[in-house]
N, C-alpha and C positions, 0 to 999 in steps of 0.2 A: 287443474281445471283447464280444459282447452276451450277457448271462446273465440268465435269469429263473428264479426258484425254482418258478414254476408258472403256467400259463395254463389257464383254464377258464371255464365259464359261471357267472353269478350264481346264488346259491342260490334266488332267487325266479323263475328261468326256469321256464316251463311244462314239465310232464312230456313227455318225448320230444324236447325241444329239442336241437339240434345246430348247431354252427358250424364253419367251416373257418378256421383261423388261418394266415396267410401272413407270411413275412419275406422281403423282397427287398432286394438291394443292387445299385445301378446297373442295375436292370431284370432281374436274374437271381434266380430263386427259390433261396433258401438253405435254407428249411425250410417245410414245410406239413403240417398235420395236421387231420383232422376229429375234433372232440371233442364228446361228448354230455354231457348233464346228469349230474353225479356223477363225471365223469372229469376228470383234469388231466394235464398233461405239463410237464416242465421242458425248457429248452433252453439250449444253450451254442454260440454260432455266432461264428466269426471274421469280423469286419467290417473288418479291417485293410486300408487302402488304398481303402475304399469312399468315394465322394463322396455318394451318396444312399442313404438307408435308408427303406424303406417297410414299415410294419406294417399289415396289413389283416385284418379279421375279416368273414366273409360268413356270413349266416344261411342255413341249409340248409332249403329249402322253407318259408320264412317261419315257422319253428318257434319262434323266440325272441321275436318281437314287439318292441315298443318300450316304453321306460319314460320 
């Protein structure tokens, strides 16, 4: 079981920033969500039997920047 109390953007991200969070097991998407600055979401996903786990975060329209 993959459990996270919350995913979100850093407090110092620019206004209007957003990112898409993805969880994949063995190449299949188990969870994905677009989250904007000030938002968060928790997740609980079964990863039983999975061989590969991929956690990916993609910037939406280059809004987050780099630190």
